[in-house]
N, C-alpha and C positions, 0 to 999 in steps of 0.2 A: 616320681620313681620311674627308672628306666630299665626295661627288661633287658637281660644279658643272656646271650647264647653261649653256652659252654661247648666249644668246639673240640675240646680235649676228652670229652666224655667218651668212654668206650662204648662202642655199639656200632650198629651198621650205619652206613652212609644214608640210608633212607631216614633213620631217626634224626640225623643232623639236618637234613633238608626239611623234614617235618617241623623241627624246632625252628628253623629259619623262617619257614612259612608262617608259623604262629606269631613270631616277632614282627614280620612284615605286615601281617594282617592286623596286628595290634596297632602298629603305627598308622596304617591307612584308616582304620576305624577311629582312632584317637584324633587324627588330623581332621577327619570328616566331622566329628563332633565339634571340634574347635571352629571349623569353618561355618557350621550351621549357627554356632553361638555368635560368631562375628556377624553373620548375616542378619540375625534377629536383632542384635543390638544396633546395627546399622540402620535398619528400618525403623527402630523405635525413636531414633534421633531425628527423623525427618520433620521438617516444619513446613506446613502449608504456606505457599507464597501469598504475600499480602496483595490483595487486589485493590488498586487505587485508580480513580479517574482523575486525569490531569488534563486541564484545559490548555491548549497551546494556540496562541494567536499567530496564524499564518495567513498572509494575504492570498486570496484566491481570485483568479481572473473570472469576471462575469461578463457574458456577452452583453453588448450594448443594445438596448431596445429604444431606439429613437422613435418618436411619434411619427406616424405617416402624415406627409404633407400633401394635400391635394394639389394637383396641377391646375392652375386657373385656366379658363377659356381665354386663349390668346386673342388680342384685338385684331391682329392681322390675319387670323385664320378665316375670317368671313369676306376677305377682299375678293373682288371679281376682276377679270381682265379688263373690263370696260369702265371701271371706276376712274374718276378723274385723279389727277396727280396730287391735288390737294387733299383728297380723301385718303389716298395711300399713305402720304407723309404723315398725316395726323394719326392714322392707324399704327404706323410703324413707331412713332414717338410714344404712343400710349403703350404699345407692347414692350418698348424698351423700359419704361417705368415699371411695368408689371414684372418683367424679368429680374430687374434689380431687387424688387421687393421679394420675389420668390427666392432668389439666391441668398438674401439675408435670413429668410425663414429656414432654408436648408443649412446655412452655417451655424445658426442658433441651435438647431436640432442636433448637429454633429458635435458642437462644442460641449453639449451636455454629457457626451460619452467620454470626454477627456478627463 
């Protein structure tokens, strides 16, 4: 039902303004009640979100932890200036074999990280 203002009614202009005020106040209050009703029904329909745990396989870089390789005591480290040529050559050949073995150990350790 909609309120109607009779503007042809005889009376003062203040009465007409008063009647218009009543009508506008009725619309405002009525629409306020409708808004409150809509808000209440809107809140009632809310559903809590479903919490799920999902496992996702993602590759992650891991820092390489290669084992520490001890540096061997080199054969040529103990040579003296006065040693004979034969002693120096034998020490250098032995150290060469040591270095080849040491390099293989280092390569093996770094290959484990690949």
